[in-house]
C-alpha positions as CSV (number, residue, x, y, z in Angstrom):
1,K,0.0,0.0,0.0
2,K,1.5,3.3,-1.0
3,N,1.9,6.0,1.6
4,P,3.7,9.0,0.1
5,Y,3.6,11.2,3.3
6,A,6.9,11.0,5.1
7,T,8.4,13.0,7.9
8,R,11.3,12.9,10.4
9,L,13.9,11.4,8.1
10,A,17.0,10.2,9.8
11,Y,20.1,8.4,8.3
12,D,21.4,5.3,10.0
13,T,25.1,5.0,9.2
14,I,25.5,1.6,10.7
15,N,22.9,-0.1,8.5
16,N,23.0,2.4,5.6
17,S,19.3,3.0,6.0
18,I,16.8,5.8,6.1
19,W,14.3,5.9,8.9
20,Y,11.2,7.9,8.5
21,H,7.7,8.3,9.8
22,T,4.5,8.0,7.8
23,L,0.8,8.2,8.6
24,A,0.9,4.4,8.9
25,G,3.8,4.2,11.3
26,V,7.6,4.1,11.3
27,R,9.5,2.8,8.2
28,C,13.1,1.9,7.5
29,Y,14.5,1.9,3.9
30,S,17.6,-0.3,3.6
31,I,19.7,1.3,0.8
32,D,21.8,-1.8,0.4
33,E,18.9,-4.3,0.3
34,K,16.6,-1.9,-1.5
35,K,13.8,-3.0,0.9
36,I,11.4,-1.1,3.2
37,F,10.9,-2.5,6.7
38,Y,7.6,-1.7,8.4
39,E,4.8,-3.5,10.3
40,G,3.9,-5.7,7.3
41,H,7.6,-6.6,6.5
42,N,9.3,-6.9,9.9
43,P,11.6,-10.0,10.0
44,G,13.2,-8.9,13.2
45,N,9.8,-8.5,14.9
46,L,10.8,-5.0,16.1
47,T,8.3,-3.2,18.3
48,V,9.0,0.2,16.7
49,F,7.3,-1.0,13.5
50,Q,4.3,-2.4,15.4
51,L,3.3,0.8,17.2
52,T,0.2,2.5,15.9
53,E,0.5,5.5,18.3
54,R,2.3,8.7,17.3
55,I,6.1,8.1,17.5
56,L,8.9,10.7,17.6
57,F,12.4,9.5,16.9
58,A,16.1,10.5,16.4
59,I,19.3,8.7,15.7
60,D,22.6,9.1,17.5
61,S,25.9,7.3,16.6
62,N,24.6,3.8,17.4
63,K,20.9,4.0,18.5
64,L,17.5,4.9,17.3
65,W,15.7,6.7,20.1
66,Y,11.9,6.7,19.9
67,Y,9.3,8.2,22.1
68,N,5.7,6.9,22.3
69,V,3.7,10.1,22.6
70,S,0.5,8.3,23.8
71,Y,2.1,6.6,26.7
72,F,5.1,9.0,27.4
73,L,7.6,6.2,27.0
74,L,11.2,6.5,25.7
75,Y,12.8,3.4,24.1
76,S,16.1,2.8,22.3
77,L,17.0,0.4,19.5
78,D,20.6,-0.6,19.3
79,L,21.3,-0.3,15.5
80,K,24.1,-2.9,15.6
81,T,22.2,-5.7,17.5
82,L,18.6,-4.6,16.9
83,K,17.9,-5.0,20.6
84,E,15.1,-2.7,21.9
85,S,15.2,-1.4,25.4
86,F,12.8,0.6,27.6
87,E,14.6,3.7,28.8
88,A,12.3,6.0,30.8
89,E,8.8,7.4,31.3
90,I,9.0,11.0,30.4
91,I,5.7,13.0,30.7
92,I,5.8,16.0,28.5
93,S,2.8,18.1,27.3
94,S,2.4,18.3,23.5
95,P,5.7,16.7,22.4
96,R,7.2,18.1,19.2
97,A,10.4,16.2,18.4
98,V,13.2,14.1,19.8
99,H,16.8,15.2,19.4
100,T,20.1,13.5,20.2
101,T,23.5,15.0,20.7
102,A,27.1,13.8,20.6
103,N,27.1,14.1,24.4
104,H,24.7,11.1,24.3
105,D,21.8,13.0,25.6
106,V,18.2,12.9,24.4
107,W,16.1,16.0,24.3
108,I,12.3,16.0,23.9
109,S,10.9,19.3,22.8
110,S,7.3,20.4,23.1
111,W,5.0,22.8,21.4
112,N,4.1,24.6,24.6
113,T,6.5,23.6,27.5
114,P,10.2,23.7,27.9
115,C,12.4,21.0,26.4
116,I,13.2,18.0,28.6
117,L,16.8,16.6,28.8
118,Y,17.3,12.8,29.4
119,S,20.8,12.0,30.3
120,I,21.5,8.5,28.9
121,S,24.7,8.0,31.0
122,H,23.0,9.0,34.3
123,K,19.5,7.8,33.5
124,T,18.1,11.2,34.8
125,I,15.5,13.6,33.5
126,D,16.1,17.3,33.8
127,S,13.0,19.5,33.3
128,T,14.7,22.7,34.6
129,F,17.4,23.1,32.0
130,F,15.5,25.9,30.2
131,K,14.1,27.6,33.3
132,H,15.2,31.2,33.6
133,Y,16.8,30.5,37.0
134,H,19.0,27.7,35.7
135,D,22.6,29.0,35.4
136,K,23.0,27.5,31.9
137,S,19.6,28.5,30.6
138,A,19.0,29.2,27.0
139,L,16.9,32.1,25.6
140,S,13.8,29.9,25.5
141,G,12.8,26.4,26.3
142,N,10.5,26.2,23.3
143,I,13.1,24.4,21.2
144,T,12.4,23.8,17.5
145,N,15.7,22.1,16.6
146,I,19.0,21.2,18.1
147,Y,22.3,21.0,16.1
148,M,25.6,19.7,17.5
149,D,28.8,21.1,15.8
150,K,32.2,19.5,15.6
151,E,33.4,21.3,18.7
152,V,30.5,19.7,20.6
153,N,28.5,22.9,21.0
154,S,24.8,22.4,21.1
155,W,22.9,25.0,19.1
156,F,19.3,25.4,20.3
157,C,16.9,27.0,17.8
158,S,14.0,28.4,19.7
159,T,11.1,30.7,19.3
160,E,13.3,33.4,20.8
161,G,16.4,32.9,18.7
162,I,19.5,30.7,18.9
163,S,21.4,29.8,22.1
164,I,24.8,27.9,22.1
165,F,25.8,25.6,25.0
166,N,28.9,23.6,25.6
167,L,28.9,21.2,28.6
168,Q,32.7,21.4,29.0
169,K,32.8,25.2,29.0
């Protein structure tokens, strides 16, 4: 069945694949195999393809991170082993997108509340990072995109402009 509507494209360097979201769920196009993996073609029986709820996702160097918007649950999929793991319950109002950084953090942005930081290494959730009283606060917590440059600076695009953050500095 054709489904031309695709959003949230992410390139998987490990499997040479493109992950994307459609109205019918998450898809993965294997460039090498020239095949699309989805609920109807899921030889690994991956949960990410079986979810009918709204899913947000992003890829870091070796994992696909996906957030089930309906149940507020964050999962990871190891792109080398294809092992899925539950990570955390993160309740956020009107989630917009999931972002990952080279610092191995997951950010979940919202349409109407400040962005949430999930530290992968510490397994902690920080909902205060974008509060005005936080000493490292950005201009706004209403984040639309996050970019990490080669010096490991996080560039936060928000409704108020761009803020730059470096954990080491």
